[in-house]
mmCIF entry with sequence, helices, sheets and N, C-alpha, C, O atoms, coordinates in Angstrom:
data_MODEL
# 
_entry.id   MODEL 
# 
_entity.id                         1 
_entity.type                       polymer 
_entity.pdbx_number_of_molecules   1 
# 
_entity_poly.entity_id                      1 
_entity_poly.type                           'polypeptide(L)' 
_entity_poly.nstd_linkage                   no 
_entity_poly.nstd_monomer                   no 
_entity_poly.pdbx_seq_one_letter_code       MAFAETVLAQGPVTGGPAPGTPAATDVPLDGGASLLLAGGVAYGLKRLRDRRKKA 
_entity_poly.pdbx_seq_one_letter_code_can   MAFAETVLAQGPVTGGPAPGTPAATDVPLDGGASLLLAGGVAYGLKRLRDRRKKA 
_entity_poly.pdbx_strand_id                 A 
# 
loop_
_entity_poly_seq.entity_id 
_entity_poly_seq.num 
_entity_poly_seq.mon_id 
_entity_poly_seq.hetero 
1 1  MET n 
1 2  ALA n 
1 3  PHE n 
1 4  ALA n 
1 5  GLU n 
1 6  THR n 
1 7  VAL n 
1 8  LEU n 
1 9  ALA n 
1 10 GLN n 
1 11 GLY n 
1 12 PRO n 
1 13 VAL n 
1 14 THR n 
1 15 GLY n 
1 16 GLY n 
1 17 PRO n 
1 18 ALA n 
1 19 PRO n 
1 20 GLY n 
1 21 THR n 
1 22 PRO n 
1 23 ALA n 
1 24 ALA n 
1 25 THR n 
1 26 ASP n 
1 27 VAL n 
1 28 PRO n 
1 29 LEU n 
1 30 ASP n 
1 31 GLY n 
1 32 GLY n 
1 33 ALA n 
1 34 SER n 
1 35 LEU n 
1 36 LEU n 
1 37 LEU n 
1 38 ALA n 
1 39 GLY n 
1 40 GLY n 
1 41 VAL n 
1 42 ALA n 
1 43 TYR n 
1 44 GLY n 
1 45 LEU n 
1 46 LYS n 
1 47 ARG n 
1 48 LEU n 
1 49 ARG n 
1 50 ASP n 
1 51 ARG n 
1 52 ARG n 
1 53 LYS n 
1 54 LYS n 
1 55 ALA n 
# 
_struct_asym.id          A 
_struct_asym.entity_id   1 
# 
loop_
_struct_conf.conf_type_id 
_struct_conf.id 
_struct_conf.pdbx_PDB_helix_id 
_struct_conf.beg_label_comp_id 
_struct_conf.beg_label_asym_id 
_struct_conf.beg_label_seq_id 
_struct_conf.pdbx_beg_PDB_ins_code 
_struct_conf.end_label_comp_id 
_struct_conf.end_label_asym_id 
_struct_conf.end_label_seq_id 
_struct_conf.pdbx_end_PDB_ins_code 
_struct_conf.beg_auth_comp_id 
_struct_conf.beg_auth_asym_id 
_struct_conf.beg_auth_seq_id 
_struct_conf.end_auth_comp_id 
_struct_conf.end_auth_asym_id 
_struct_conf.end_auth_seq_id 
_struct_conf.pdbx_PDB_helix_class 
_struct_conf.details 
_struct_conf.pdbx_PDB_helix_length 
HELX_P HELX_P1 AA1 ALA A 4  ? LEU A 8  ? ALA A 4  LEU A 8  1 ? 5  
HELX_P HELX_P2 AA2 GLY A 31 ? LYS A 54 ? GLY A 31 LYS A 54 1 ? 24 
# 
_struct_conf_type.id          HELX_P 
_struct_conf_type.criteria    ? 
_struct_conf_type.reference   ? 
# 
loop_
_atom_site.group_PDB 
_atom_site.id 
_atom_site.type_symbol 
_atom_site.label_atom_id 
_atom_site.label_alt_id 
_atom_site.label_comp_id 
_atom_site.label_asym_id 
_atom_site.label_entity_id 
_atom_site.label_seq_id 
_atom_site.pdbx_PDB_ins_code 
_atom_site.Cartn_x 
_atom_site.Cartn_y 
_atom_site.Cartn_z 
_atom_site.occupancy 
_atom_site.B_iso_or_equiv 
_atom_site.pdbx_formal_charge 
_atom_site.auth_seq_id 
_atom_site.auth_comp_id 
_atom_site.auth_asym_id 
_atom_site.auth_atom_id 
_atom_site.pdbx_PDB_model_num 
ATOM 1   N N  . MET A 1 1  ? 15.031 5.388   11.272  1.00 0.00 ? 1  MET A N  1 
ATOM 2   C CA . MET A 1 1  ? 16.036 5.425   12.304  1.00 0.00 ? 1  MET A CA 1 
ATOM 3   C C  . MET A 1 1  ? 15.608 4.622   13.524  1.00 0.00 ? 1  MET A C  1 
ATOM 4   O O  . MET A 1 1  ? 16.447 4.001   14.176  1.00 0.00 ? 1  MET A O  1 
ATOM 5   N N  . ALA A 1 2  ? 14.333 4.624   13.840  1.00 0.00 ? 2  ALA A N  1 
ATOM 6   C CA . ALA A 1 2  ? 13.866 3.922   15.027  1.00 0.00 ? 2  ALA A CA 1 
ATOM 7   C C  . ALA A 1 2  ? 13.974 2.410   14.855  1.00 0.00 ? 2  ALA A C  1 
ATOM 8   O O  . ALA A 1 2  ? 14.150 1.693   15.839  1.00 0.00 ? 2  ALA A O  1 
ATOM 9   N N  . PHE A 1 3  ? 13.873 1.914   13.622  1.00 0.00 ? 3  PHE A N  1 
ATOM 10  C CA . PHE A 1 3  ? 13.935 0.483   13.375  1.00 0.00 ? 3  PHE A CA 1 
ATOM 11  C C  . PHE A 1 3  ? 15.365 -0.033  13.246  1.00 0.00 ? 3  PHE A C  1 
ATOM 12  O O  . PHE A 1 3  ? 15.579 -1.245  13.281  1.00 0.00 ? 3  PHE A O  1 
ATOM 13  N N  . ALA A 1 4  ? 16.332 0.838   13.101  1.00 0.00 ? 4  ALA A N  1 
ATOM 14  C CA . ALA A 1 4  ? 17.723 0.428   12.934  1.00 0.00 ? 4  ALA A CA 1 
ATOM 15  C C  . ALA A 1 4  ? 18.228 -0.340  14.156  1.00 0.00 ? 4  ALA A C  1 
ATOM 16  O O  . ALA A 1 4  ? 19.001 -1.287  14.013  1.00 0.00 ? 4  ALA A O  1 
ATOM 17  N N  . GLU A 1 5  ? 17.803 0.053   15.343  1.00 0.00 ? 5  GLU A N  1 
ATOM 18  C CA . GLU A 1 5  ? 18.251 -0.640  16.555  1.00 0.00 ? 5  GLU A CA 1 
ATOM 19  C C  . GLU A 1 5  ? 17.724 -2.067  16.614  1.00 0.00 ? 5  GLU A C  1 
ATOM 20  O O  . GLU A 1 5  ? 18.443 -2.973  17.033  1.00 0.00 ? 5  GLU A O  1 
ATOM 21  N N  . THR A 1 6  ? 16.479 -2.279  16.201  1.00 0.00 ? 6  THR A N  1 
ATOM 22  C CA . THR A 1 6  ? 15.922 -3.625  16.275  1.00 0.00 ? 6  THR A CA 1 
ATOM 23  C C  . THR A 1 6  ? 16.589 -4.551  15.260  1.00 0.00 ? 6  THR A C  1 
ATOM 24  O O  . THR A 1 6  ? 16.728 -5.747  15.519  1.00 0.00 ? 6  THR A O  1 
ATOM 25  N N  . VAL A 1 7  ? 16.996 -4.026  14.127  1.00 0.00 ? 7  VAL A N  1 
ATOM 26  C CA . VAL A 1 7  ? 17.659 -4.852  13.121  1.00 0.00 ? 7  VAL A CA 1 
ATOM 27  C C  . VAL A 1 7  ? 19.058 -5.238  13.597  1.00 0.00 ? 7  VAL A C  1 
ATOM 28  O O  . VAL A 1 7  ? 19.470 -6.385  13.423  1.00 0.00 ? 7  VAL A O  1 
ATOM 29  N N  . LEU A 1 8  ? 19.771 -4.326  14.177  1.00 0.00 ? 8  LEU A N  1 
ATOM 30  C CA . LEU A 1 8  ? 21.135 -4.590  14.631  1.00 0.00 ? 8  LEU A CA 1 
ATOM 31  C C  . LEU A 1 8  ? 21.168 -5.324  15.968  1.00 0.00 ? 8  LEU A C  1 
ATOM 32  O O  . LEU A 1 8  ? 22.210 -5.860  16.344  1.00 0.00 ? 8  LEU A O  1 
ATOM 33  N N  . ALA A 1 9  ? 20.052 -5.358  16.690  1.00 0.00 ? 9  ALA A N  1 
ATOM 34  C CA . ALA A 1 9  ? 20.036 -5.957  18.011  1.00 0.00 ? 9  ALA A CA 1 
ATOM 35  C C  . ALA A 1 9  ? 19.837 -7.464  17.980  1.00 0.00 ? 9  ALA A C  1 
ATOM 36  O O  . ALA A 1 9  ? 19.745 -8.083  19.040  1.00 0.00 ? 9  ALA A O  1 
ATOM 37  N N  . GLN A 1 10 ? 19.768 -8.074  16.809  1.00 0.00 ? 10 GLN A N  1 
ATOM 38  C CA . GLN A 1 10 ? 19.576 -9.516  16.729  1.00 0.00 ? 10 GLN A CA 1 
ATOM 39  C C  . GLN A 1 10 ? 20.887 -10.232 17.017  1.00 0.00 ? 10 GLN A C  1 
ATOM 40  O O  . GLN A 1 10 ? 21.944 -9.842  16.520  1.00 0.00 ? 10 GLN A O  1 
ATOM 41  N N  . GLY A 1 11 ? 20.806 -11.275 17.817  1.00 0.00 ? 11 GLY A N  1 
ATOM 42  C CA . GLY A 1 11 ? 21.982 -12.046 18.164  1.00 0.00 ? 11 GLY A CA 1 
ATOM 43  C C  . GLY A 1 11 ? 22.329 -13.053 17.072  1.00 0.00 ? 11 GLY A C  1 
ATOM 44  O O  . GLY A 1 11 ? 21.586 -13.200 16.101  1.00 0.00 ? 11 GLY A O  1 
ATOM 45  N N  . PRO A 1 12 ? 23.449 -13.743 17.226  1.00 0.00 ? 12 PRO A N  1 
ATOM 46  C CA . PRO A 1 12 ? 23.835 -14.743 16.236  1.00 0.00 ? 12 PRO A CA 1 
ATOM 47  C C  . PRO A 1 12 ? 22.876 -15.933 16.247  1.00 0.00 ? 12 PRO A C  1 
ATOM 48  O O  . PRO A 1 12 ? 22.349 -16.311 17.294  1.00 0.00 ? 12 PRO A O  1 
ATOM 49  N N  . VAL A 1 13 ? 22.664 -16.503 15.092  1.00 0.00 ? 13 VAL A N  1 
ATOM 50  C CA . VAL A 1 13 ? 21.769 -17.649 14.959  1.00 0.00 ? 13 VAL A CA 1 
ATOM 51  C C  . VAL A 1 13 ? 22.585 -18.913 15.193  1.00 0.00 ? 13 VAL A C  1 
ATOM 52  O O  . VAL A 1 13 ? 23.657 -19.074 14.610  1.00 0.00 ? 13 VAL A O  1 
ATOM 53  N N  . THR A 1 14 ? 22.088 -19.813 16.042  1.00 0.00 ? 14 THR A N  1 
ATOM 54  C CA . THR A 1 14 ? 22.823 -21.033 16.359  1.00 0.00 ? 14 THR A CA 1 
ATOM 55  C C  . THR A 1 14 ? 22.109 -22.274 15.852  1.00 0.00 ? 14 THR A C  1 
ATOM 56  O O  . THR A 1 14 ? 22.289 -23.356 16.411  1.00 0.00 ? 14 THR A O  1 
ATOM 57  N N  . GLY A 1 15 ? 21.302 -22.140 14.804  1.00 0.00 ? 15 GLY A N  1 
ATOM 58  C CA . GLY A 1 15 ? 20.568 -23.284 14.275  1.00 0.00 ? 15 GLY A CA 1 
ATOM 59  C C  . GLY A 1 15 ? 21.346 -23.988 13.174  1.00 0.00 ? 15 GLY A C  1 
ATOM 60  O O  . GLY A 1 15 ? 22.376 -23.497 12.711  1.00 0.00 ? 15 GLY A O  1 
ATOM 61  N N  . GLY A 1 16 ? 20.844 -25.133 12.768  1.00 0.00 ? 16 GLY A N  1 
ATOM 62  C CA . GLY A 1 16 ? 21.452 -25.863 11.667  1.00 0.00 ? 16 GLY A CA 1 
ATOM 63  C C  . GLY A 1 16 ? 22.273 -27.034 12.139  1.00 0.00 ? 16 GLY A C  1 
ATOM 64  O O  . GLY A 1 16 ? 22.661 -27.094 13.306  1.00 0.00 ? 16 GLY A O  1 
ATOM 65  N N  . PRO A 1 17 ? 22.542 -27.967 11.247  1.00 0.00 ? 17 PRO A N  1 
ATOM 66  C CA . PRO A 1 17 ? 23.317 -29.150 11.622  1.00 0.00 ? 17 PRO A CA 1 
ATOM 67  C C  . PRO A 1 17 ? 24.804 -28.830 11.766  1.00 0.00 ? 17 PRO A C  1 
ATOM 68  O O  . PRO A 1 17 ? 25.304 -27.855 11.205  1.00 0.00 ? 17 PRO A O  1 
ATOM 69  N N  . ALA A 1 18 ? 25.482 -29.660 12.516  1.00 0.00 ? 18 ALA A N  1 
ATOM 70  C CA . ALA A 1 18 ? 26.926 -29.498 12.696  1.00 0.00 ? 18 ALA A CA 1 
ATOM 71  C C  . ALA A 1 18 ? 27.634 -29.889 11.395  1.00 0.00 ? 18 ALA A C  1 
ATOM 72  O O  . ALA A 1 18 ? 27.107 -30.695 10.628  1.00 0.00 ? 18 ALA A O  1 
ATOM 73  N N  . PRO A 1 19 ? 28.811 -29.333 11.140  1.00 0.00 ? 19 PRO A N  1 
ATOM 74  C CA . PRO A 1 19 ? 29.540 -29.686 9.933   1.00 0.00 ? 19 PRO A CA 1 
ATOM 75  C C  . PRO A 1 19 ? 29.845 -31.183 9.882   1.00 0.00 ? 19 PRO A C  1 
ATOM 76  O O  . PRO A 1 19 ? 30.225 -31.783 10.888  1.00 0.00 ? 19 PRO A O  1 
ATOM 77  N N  . GLY A 1 20 ? 29.678 -31.769 8.719   1.00 0.00 ? 20 GLY A N  1 
ATOM 78  C CA . GLY A 1 20 ? 29.959 -33.184 8.544   1.00 0.00 ? 20 GLY A CA 1 
ATOM 79  C C  . GLY A 1 20 ? 28.760 -34.091 8.732   1.00 0.00 ? 20 GLY A C  1 
ATOM 80  O O  . GLY A 1 20 ? 28.842 -35.282 8.432   1.00 0.00 ? 20 GLY A O  1 
ATOM 81  N N  . THR A 1 21 ? 27.649 -33.562 9.218   1.00 0.00 ? 21 THR A N  1 
ATOM 82  C CA . THR A 1 21 ? 26.448 -34.376 9.386   1.00 0.00 ? 21 THR A CA 1 
ATOM 83  C C  . THR A 1 21 ? 25.514 -34.123 8.206   1.00 0.00 ? 21 THR A C  1 
ATOM 84  O O  . THR A 1 21 ? 25.508 -33.024 7.652   1.00 0.00 ? 21 THR A O  1 
ATOM 85  N N  . PRO A 1 22 ? 24.729 -35.118 7.815   1.00 0.00 ? 22 PRO A N  1 
ATOM 86  C CA . PRO A 1 22 ? 23.801 -34.879 6.692   1.00 0.00 ? 22 PRO A CA 1 
ATOM 87  C C  . PRO A 1 22 ? 22.756 -33.834 7.054   1.00 0.00 ? 22 PRO A C  1 
ATOM 88  O O  . PRO A 1 22 ? 22.145 -33.892 8.121   1.00 0.00 ? 22 PRO A O  1 
ATOM 89  N N  . ALA A 1 23 ? 22.565 -32.896 6.169   1.00 0.00 ? 23 ALA A N  1 
ATOM 90  C CA . ALA A 1 23 ? 21.623 -31.807 6.432   1.00 0.00 ? 23 ALA A CA 1 
ATOM 91  C C  . ALA A 1 23 ? 20.200 -32.255 6.137   1.00 0.00 ? 23 ALA A C  1 
ATOM 92  O O  . ALA A 1 23 ? 19.954 -33.009 5.196   1.00 0.00 ? 23 ALA A O  1 
ATOM 93  N N  . ALA A 1 24 ? 19.282 -31.789 6.941   1.00 0.00 ? 24 ALA A N  1 
ATOM 94  C CA . ALA A 1 24 ? 17.876 -32.120 6.738   1.00 0.00 ? 24 ALA A CA 1 
ATOM 95  C C  . ALA A 1 24 ? 17.284 -31.323 5.582   1.00 0.00 ? 24 ALA A C  1 
ATOM 96  O O  . ALA A 1 24 ? 16.176 -31.613 5.130   1.00 0.00 ? 24 ALA A O  1 
ATOM 97  N N  . THR A 1 25 ? 18.014 -30.321 5.101   1.00 0.00 ? 25 THR A N  1 
ATOM 98  C CA . THR A 1 25 ? 17.502 -29.465 4.038   1.00 0.00 ? 25 THR A CA 1 
ATOM 99  C C  . THR A 1 25 ? 18.025 -29.868 2.666   1.00 0.00 ? 25 THR A C  1 
ATOM 100 O O  . THR A 1 25 ? 17.837 -29.119 1.707   1.00 0.00 ? 25 THR A O  1 
ATOM 101 N N  . ASP A 1 26 ? 18.672 -31.020 2.535   1.00 0.00 ? 26 ASP A N  1 
ATOM 102 C CA . ASP A 1 26 ? 19.134 -31.465 1.231   1.00 0.00 ? 26 ASP A CA 1 
ATOM 103 C C  . ASP A 1 26 ? 17.948 -31.697 0.312   1.00 0.00 ? 26 ASP A C  1 
ATOM 104 O O  . ASP A 1 26 ? 16.931 -32.252 0.728   1.00 0.00 ? 26 ASP A O  1 
ATOM 105 N N  . VAL A 1 27 ? 18.078 -31.275 -0.923  1.00 0.00 ? 27 VAL A N  1 
ATOM 106 C CA . VAL A 1 27 ? 16.986 -31.412 -1.888  1.00 0.00 ? 27 VAL A CA 1 
ATOM 107 C C  . VAL A 1 27 ? 17.357 -32.502 -2.881  1.00 0.00 ? 27 VAL A C  1 
ATOM 108 O O  . VAL A 1 27 ? 18.398 -32.411 -3.532  1.00 0.00 ? 27 VAL A O  1 
ATOM 109 N N  . PRO A 1 28 ? 16.530 -33.527 -3.009  1.00 0.00 ? 28 PRO A N  1 
ATOM 110 C CA . PRO A 1 28 ? 16.826 -34.565 -3.993  1.00 0.00 ? 28 PRO A CA 1 
ATOM 111 C C  . PRO A 1 28 ? 16.530 -34.071 -5.408  1.00 0.00 ? 28 PRO A C  1 
ATOM 112 O O  . PRO A 1 28 ? 15.504 -33.438 -5.654  1.00 0.00 ? 28 PRO A O  1 
ATOM 113 N N  . LEU A 1 29 ? 17.429 -34.364 -6.318  1.00 0.00 ? 29 LEU A N  1 
ATOM 114 C CA . LEU A 1 29 ? 17.221 -34.009 -7.724  1.00 0.00 ? 29 LEU A CA 1 
ATOM 115 C C  . LEU A 1 29 ? 16.682 -35.232 -8.418  1.00 0.00 ? 29 LEU A C  1 
ATOM 116 O O  . LEU A 1 29 ? 17.434 -36.151 -8.743  1.00 0.00 ? 29 LEU A O  1 
ATOM 117 N N  . ASP A 1 30 ? 15.390 -35.253 -8.648  1.00 0.00 ? 30 ASP A N  1 
ATOM 118 C CA . ASP A 1 30 ? 14.799 -36.433 -9.272  1.00 0.00 ? 30 ASP A CA 1 
ATOM 119 C C  . ASP A 1 30 ? 13.912 -36.029 -10.432 1.00 0.00 ? 30 ASP A C  1 
ATOM 120 O O  . ASP A 1 30 ? 14.427 -35.549 -11.441 1.00 0.00 ? 30 ASP A O  1 
ATOM 121 N N  . GLY A 1 31 ? 12.631 -36.196 -10.338 1.00 0.00 ? 31 GLY A N  1 
ATOM 122 C CA . GLY A 1 31 ? 11.691 -36.033 -11.440 1.00 0.00 ? 31 GLY A CA 1 
ATOM 123 C C  . GLY A 1 31 ? 11.745 -34.685 -12.137 1.00 0.00 ? 31 GLY A C  1 
ATOM 124 O O  . GLY A 1 31 ? 11.849 -34.632 -13.363 1.00 0.00 ? 31 GLY A O  1 
ATOM 125 N N  . GLY A 1 32 ? 11.678 -33.618 -11.399 1.00 0.00 ? 32 GLY A N  1 
ATOM 126 C CA . GLY A 1 32 ? 11.629 -32.292 -12.013 1.00 0.00 ? 32 GLY A CA 1 
ATOM 127 C C  . GLY A 1 32 ? 12.885 -31.947 -12.782 1.00 0.00 ? 32 GLY A C  1 
ATOM 128 O O  . GLY A 1 32 ? 12.815 -31.422 -13.893 1.00 0.00 ? 32 GLY A O  1 
ATOM 129 N N  . ALA A 1 33 ? 14.029 -32.238 -12.197 1.00 0.00 ? 33 ALA A N  1 
ATOM 130 C CA . ALA A 1 33 ? 15.291 -31.923 -12.866 1.00 0.00 ? 33 ALA A CA 1 
ATOM 131 C C  . ALA A 1 33 ? 15.468 -32.772 -14.110 1.00 0.00 ? 33 ALA A C  1 
ATOM 132 O O  . ALA A 1 33 ? 15.964 -32.279 -15.123 1.00 0.00 ? 33 ALA A O  1 
ATOM 133 N N  . SER A 1 34 ? 15.071 -34.044 -14.057 1.00 0.00 ? 34 SER A N  1 
ATOM 134 C CA . SER A 1 34 ? 15.225 -34.888 -15.246 1.00 0.00 ? 34 SER A CA 1 
ATOM 135 C C  . SER A 1 34 ? 14.283 -34.435 -16.352 1.00 0.00 ? 34 SER A C  1 
ATOM 136 O O  . SER A 1 34 ? 14.643 -34.505 -17.528 1.00 0.00 ? 34 SER A O  1 
ATOM 137 N N  . LEU A 1 35 ? 13.088 -33.972 -16.005 1.00 0.00 ? 35 LEU A N  1 
ATOM 138 C CA . LEU A 1 35 ? 12.184 -33.459 -17.034 1.00 0.00 ? 35 LEU A CA 1 
ATOM 139 C C  . LEU A 1 35 ? 12.743 -32.200 -17.685 1.00 0.00 ? 35 LEU A C  1 
ATOM 140 O O  . LEU A 1 35 ? 12.649 -32.035 -18.902 1.00 0.00 ? 35 LEU A O  1 
ATOM 141 N N  . LEU A 1 36 ? 13.317 -31.320 -16.891 1.00 0.00 ? 36 LEU A N  1 
ATOM 142 C CA . LEU A 1 36 ? 13.926 -30.120 -17.455 1.00 0.00 ? 36 LEU A CA 1 
ATOM 143 C C  . LEU A 1 36 ? 15.106 -30.462 -18.348 1.00 0.00 ? 36 LEU A C  1 
ATOM 144 O O  . LEU A 1 36 ? 15.279 -29.860 -19.408 1.00 0.00 ? 36 LEU A O  1 
ATOM 145 N N  . LEU A 1 37 ? 15.909 -31.412 -17.932 1.00 0.00 ? 37 LEU A N  1 
ATOM 146 C CA . LEU A 1 37 ? 17.051 -31.828 -18.741 1.00 0.00 ? 37 LEU A CA 1 
ATOM 147 C C  . LEU A 1 37 ? 16.588 -32.456 -20.048 1.00 0.00 ? 37 LEU A C  1 
ATOM 148 O O  . LEU A 1 37 ? 17.128 -32.142 -21.108 1.00 0.00 ? 37 LEU A O  1 
ATOM 149 N N  . ALA A 1 38 ? 15.595 -33.340 -19.986 1.00 0.00 ? 38 ALA A N  1 
ATOM 150 C CA . ALA A 1 38 ? 15.071 -33.975 -21.200 1.00 0.00 ? 38 ALA A CA 1 
ATOM 151 C C  . ALA A 1 38 ? 14.462 -32.935 -22.140 1.00 0.00 ? 38 ALA A C  1 
ATOM 152 O O  . ALA A 1 38 ? 14.631 -33.022 -23.356 1.00 0.00 ? 38 ALA A O  1 
ATOM 153 N N  . GLY A 1 39 ? 13.763 -31.967 -21.587 1.00 0.00 ? 39 GLY A N  1 
ATOM 154 C CA . GLY A 1 39 ? 13.191 -30.900 -22.407 1.00 0.00 ? 39 GLY A CA 1 
ATOM 155 C C  . GLY A 1 39 ? 14.256 -30.067 -23.084 1.00 0.00 ? 39 GLY A C  1 
ATOM 156 O O  . GLY A 1 39 ? 14.101 -29.685 -24.244 1.00 0.00 ? 39 GLY A O  1 
ATOM 157 N N  . GLY A 1 40 ? 15.342 -29.778 -22.372 1.00 0.00 ? 40 GLY A N  1 
ATOM 158 C CA . GLY A 1 40 ? 16.447 -29.018 -22.952 1.00 0.00 ? 40 GLY A CA 1 
ATOM 159 C C  . GLY A 1 40 ? 17.126 -29.770 -24.080 1.00 0.00 ? 40 GLY A C  1 
ATOM 160 O O  . GLY A 1 40 ? 17.480 -29.183 -25.102 1.00 0.00 ? 40 GLY A O  1 
ATOM 161 N N  . VAL A 1 41 ? 17.310 -31.074 -23.893 1.00 0.00 ? 41 VAL A N  1 
ATOM 162 C CA . VAL A 1 41 ? 17.919 -31.897 -24.940 1.00 0.00 ? 41 VAL A CA 1 
ATOM 163 C C  . VAL A 1 41 ? 17.019 -31.945 -26.164 1.00 0.00 ? 41 VAL A C  1 
ATOM 164 O O  . VAL A 1 41 ? 17.498 -31.807 -27.289 1.00 0.00 ? 41 VAL A O  1 
ATOM 165 N N  . ALA A 1 42 ? 15.725 -32.140 -25.961 1.00 0.00 ? 42 ALA A N  1 
ATOM 166 C CA . ALA A 1 42 ? 14.778 -32.195 -27.083 1.00 0.00 ? 42 ALA A CA 1 
ATOM 167 C C  . ALA A 1 42 ? 14.747 -30.864 -27.831 1.00 0.00 ? 42 ALA A C  1 
ATOM 168 O O  . ALA A 1 42 ? 14.706 -30.848 -29.061 1.00 0.00 ? 42 ALA A O  1 
ATOM 169 N N  . TYR A 1 43 ? 14.766 -29.768 -27.115 1.00 0.00 ? 43 TYR A N  1 
ATOM 170 C CA . TYR A 1 43 ? 14.759 -28.449 -27.751 1.00 0.00 ? 43 TYR A CA 1 
ATOM 171 C C  . TYR A 1 43 ? 16.045 -28.225 -28.543 1.00 0.00 ? 43 TYR A C  1 
ATOM 172 O O  . TYR A 1 43 ? 16.006 -27.689 -29.651 1.00 0.00 ? 43 TYR A O  1 
ATOM 173 N N  . GLY A 1 44 ? 17.179 -28.631 -27.982 1.00 0.00 ? 44 GLY A N  1 
ATOM 174 C CA . GLY A 1 44 ? 18.441 -28.491 -28.694 1.00 0.00 ? 44 GLY A CA 1 
ATOM 175 C C  . GLY A 1 44 ? 18.476 -29.311 -29.969 1.00 0.00 ? 44 GLY A C  1 
ATOM 176 O O  . GLY A 1 44 ? 18.965 -28.842 -30.997 1.00 0.00 ? 44 GLY A O  1 
ATOM 177 N N  . LEU A 1 45 ? 17.954 -30.546 -29.912 1.00 0.00 ? 45 LEU A N  1 
ATOM 178 C CA . LEU A 1 45 ? 17.906 -31.383 -31.118 1.00 0.00 ? 45 LEU A CA 1 
ATOM 179 C C  . LEU A 1 45 ? 16.992 -30.776 -32.178 1.00 0.00 ? 45 LEU A C  1 
ATOM 180 O O  . LEU A 1 45 ? 17.304 -30.818 -33.368 1.00 0.00 ? 45 LEU A O  1 
ATOM 181 N N  . LYS A 1 46 ? 15.876 -30.218 -31.750 1.00 0.00 ? 46 LYS A N  1 
ATOM 182 C CA . LYS A 1 46 ? 14.965 -29.573 -32.704 1.00 0.00 ? 46 LYS A CA 1 
ATOM 183 C C  . LYS A 1 46 ? 15.638 -28.386 -33.373 1.00 0.00 ? 46 LYS A C  1 
ATOM 184 O O  . LYS A 1 46 ? 15.497 -28.188 -34.579 1.00 0.00 ? 46 LYS A O  1 
ATOM 185 N N  . ARG A 1 47 ? 16.366 -27.598 -32.600 1.00 0.00 ? 47 ARG A N  1 
ATOM 186 C CA . ARG A 1 47 ? 17.065 -26.440 -33.178 1.00 0.00 ? 47 ARG A CA 1 
ATOM 187 C C  . ARG A 1 47 ? 18.131 -26.887 -34.172 1.00 0.00 ? 47 ARG A C  1 
ATOM 188 O O  . ARG A 1 47 ? 18.302 -26.264 -35.220 1.00 0.00 ? 47 ARG A O  1 
ATOM 189 N N  . LEU A 1 48 ? 18.849 -27.962 -33.851 1.00 0.00 ? 48 LEU A N  1 
ATOM 190 C CA . LEU A 1 48 ? 19.861 -28.467 -34.778 1.00 0.00 ? 48 LEU A CA 1 
ATOM 191 C C  . LEU A 1 48 ? 19.231 -28.974 -36.076 1.00 0.00 ? 48 LEU A C  1 
ATOM 192 O O  . LEU A 1 48 ? 19.753 -28.718 -37.161 1.00 0.00 ? 48 LEU A O  1 
ATOM 193 N N  . ARG A 1 49 ? 18.131 -29.679 -35.970 1.00 0.00 ? 49 ARG A N  1 
ATOM 194 C CA . ARG A 1 49 ? 17.450 -30.185 -37.166 1.00 0.00 ? 49 ARG A CA 1 
ATOM 195 C C  . ARG A 1 49 ? 16.923 -29.043 -38.021 1.00 0.00 ? 49 ARG A C  1 
ATOM 196 O O  . ARG A 1 49 ? 17.045 -29.077 -39.245 1.00 0.00 ? 49 ARG A O  1 
ATOM 197 N N  . ASP A 1 50 ? 16.340 -28.033 -37.388 1.00 0.00 ? 50 ASP A N  1 
ATOM 198 C CA . ASP A 1 50 ? 15.840 -26.880 -38.128 1.00 0.00 ? 50 ASP A CA 1 
ATOM 199 C C  . ASP A 1 50 ? 16.968 -26.134 -38.824 1.00 0.00 ? 50 ASP A C  1 
ATOM 200 O O  . ASP A 1 50 ? 16.789 -25.645 -39.940 1.00 0.00 ? 50 ASP A O  1 
ATOM 201 N N  . ARG A 1 51 ? 18.116 -26.041 -38.186 1.00 0.00 ? 51 ARG A N  1 
ATOM 202 C CA . ARG A 1 51 ? 19.267 -25.348 -38.777 1.00 0.00 ? 51 ARG A CA 1 
ATOM 203 C C  . ARG A 1 51 ? 19.786 -26.110 -39.991 1.00 0.00 ? 51 ARG A C  1 
ATOM 204 O O  . ARG A 1 51 ? 20.155 -25.501 -40.995 1.00 0.00 ? 51 ARG A O  1 
ATOM 205 N N  . ARG A 1 52 ? 19.817 -27.422 -39.905 1.00 0.00 ? 52 ARG A N  1 
ATOM 206 C CA . ARG A 1 52 ? 20.299 -28.243 -41.041 1.00 0.00 ? 52 ARG A CA 1 
ATOM 207 C C  . ARG A 1 52 ? 19.341 -28.185 -42.211 1.00 0.00 ? 52 ARG A C  1 
ATOM 208 O O  . ARG A 1 52 ? 19.779 -28.192 -43.362 1.00 0.00 ? 52 ARG A O  1 
ATOM 209 N N  . LYS A 1 53 ? 18.028 -28.127 -41.948 1.00 0.00 ? 53 LYS A N  1 
ATOM 210 C CA . LYS A 1 53 ? 17.047 -28.037 -43.024 1.00 0.00 ? 53 LYS A CA 1 
ATOM 211 C C  . LYS A 1 53 ? 17.176 -26.695 -43.747 1.00 0.00 ? 53 LYS A C  1 
ATOM 212 O O  . LYS A 1 53 ? 16.998 -26.619 -44.963 1.00 0.00 ? 53 LYS A O  1 
ATOM 213 N N  . LYS A 1 54 ? 17.485 -25.641 -42.994 1.00 0.00 ? 54 LYS A N  1 
ATOM 214 C CA . LYS A 1 54 ? 17.587 -24.302 -43.549 1.00 0.00 ? 54 LYS A CA 1 
ATOM 215 C C  . LYS A 1 54 ? 18.815 -24.153 -44.434 1.00 0.00 ? 54 LYS A C  1 
ATOM 216 O O  . LYS A 1 54 ? 18.765 -23.434 -45.432 1.00 0.00 ? 54 LYS A O  1 
ATOM 217 N N  . ALA A 1 55 ? 19.899 -24.804 -44.097 1.00 0.00 ? 55 ALA A N  1 
ATOM 218 C CA . ALA A 1 55 ? 21.169 -24.641 -44.826 1.00 0.00 ? 55 ALA A CA 1 
ATOM 219 C C  . ALA A 1 55 ? 21.254 -25.476 -46.073 1.00 0.00 ? 55 ALA A C  1 
ATOM 220 O O  . ALA A 1 55 ? 22.263 -25.434 -46.777 1.00 0.00 ? 55 ALA A O  1 
# 
């Protein structure tokens, strides 16, 4: 109960870029995402080949 006042007593946050401006927190999708995508494709192809061999 004593901590409830401190949690509710925080004011609004006014940080961050204005709408329409490029954000500094944008994350580029490059090496890691392409490796995950390539791995997913390779795994899917392996599963398809294994399924065809079994049938």
